[in-house]
N, C-alpha and C positions, 0 to 999 in steps of 0.2 A: 504493499502500500503507501501512498504518499503520506508529505508531512500533514498535519490537521493545519500548520501554520502556513498550506500554500493560499495563493488568492487565486479566482479564476473570475471570469467573467459570466455571470446568472445566464444571460439571453445567451452565450455561445455551447453555454451547456444543456441547457435547454433542445436547442435546434440538434443537437447532435443526439442526444435521448431520443427526441422525436424522430431524427431519420431512419436510427436502429431498429426502432421500433415497427415503425413502417414498413423497412425491408424484411423483418419476420415474420407480418400479418401478409406481405404478398408472399413470401415463401412456403407460408402455412396452409393456406386456404385463399385462393385469390377471390371466392365468392362472399365468402365474412369479411376481407378485406375491404372489398368494395362497396360493404353494406355501412362501412365503420369510417367516421373523418375525425381528423384532428385540426382543430381550428386554433391558431395558435393567436394572441396577443400579446406583443413583446413589448414592454417598453424597458431603454435601457436603463440600467441602476446602475452604482458603485459596486464594484466588486466584490465578493463575498470569502468566506474561508472555507477553503475544501478544493480538492481538484475536479478538470473538468470530467474524466472520467467519472469520479464519486457523485457527483452532481447527476449528470449522464445516467447513468444506473441506476440513482434515485427517483428519474424522470420515467425512464419504461419499466421499474416494479410499479410506478403509481397509474402510468397507459394499463399495463395491466390488467392492476386491477379494477380500472375503469372498465377496461374492453371486456372481461370476465362479467361484468355486471349488464351489459349491451349483449345477450344471447344473440339478438336478433338484427342488430344493425344500432347506429345512435351518433350521436356526439361527443365527443370528448372534447372540452375545451381547456386550454392550456393560456393561463396569460402570466406576466411579471411587471411588476410595477414597485417603484420605492415609495414606500410611507412611513414619517416620524422616524430615520435612521434606520429602518428595518428593507430590507429587499425581499419583496413577498414574491413565491411562486402559487401558485392557486391553480388546482388541477379539480376542473367537471365535467360530471359526466349525466347526463338524462335517464339512467339505468334504474335499476332495479330498490337500490339505497339497500339499507345497512339498517336491521329489525334490532329494535331498542335490547332486546337480551345479549344481541349480538355484540353491541354498538363496547362495551365494557371489556370484551375477549380481543378484537380487532389487534392489537399490538401484539399479542403473547404467542410465543417460537409455536409452530405445528397446528395454531388454531386456524380451520377452515370450514365452509358449508359447503367445498367442493369437490366431490369425488373427484381423485385421481392428485388432487392439488398437496402440496406439501404443508401449504400455511405458512410462509416464510417472508412472504414479500413486503407486507406492515412492518412485522419483528427488522426486514433488513432496513428498510427506510429508516425505523426509530433511530437503528445503533450508528446510524452515518448524520441525522438531522442532531443527535447528542454528540456525536463523537466533531458537526462542525459548530456547535454551539448555538444551534438555531433551535426552533422550538414547532411543533405540528399541532394543530386542532384537524379535527373531522368532522363535519356537519352534516349528517345524512335526516334525509326520508323516503319512509318506505313509498317505493312506487313514482317516485319524483327523482331520487338521484341523488349524488354525494359530492361534496366539494372539500377535496383537503388542500390545506392551506399552510405552506411552509415558509417561515418566518428566519428569516438569516440578518444578523447584526451587518448592517454595509461596512465595509471598508472605507475608510476615504478612498479617493481616485488618485494615483501617483501626482497628476496636475494640481487637482486642490489641493494635496498636502506638501507640493515643493509652494505653490504661491502661498500658503497659510505660515509654512516657516518664511518666508522672505519679508513678508508682513509684519512676522515676529521680530527680525534682524533689522527692520527700518519702517519706523512706525510712519514715515509718510508715503509710504508703497501701500496701494489696495491691493486687495484679494479680489483676482476678478473671478 
């Protein structure tokens, strides 16, 4: 694995994860791949702690979970945005949702409601989230869908940090 101190573009990592998972769908089941759609609304954020590969893996796990809730197809929406010093990754689906009874257990390793599945996806996501100093929140309504929001502390961009360092040395200069 890589150092948790690595910094990466959330936008680039999300795009990588989406590309990887879409290729996997096409390889597995062309008909179902055509019935599913991923809509991305990606705003640039400051960099976040974590490697591009780790965040892409998190994205592929979240897409897989969302896709499993869409047995006949549907839409998965992925967005990124900056809010209050946090870089948000939001993955939503219009699928089957998660029952109230199961919501408390979704991060448990090996917990699954689907035959033939290991039940490790969300526990892997939670482990990566914790390693990166992020948080995860899941909201779900049965028959309506699920939204997973991961909040990463934003790292100051290199340009902003350089401007702030310059401003600290020279009170006349203004951070742009």
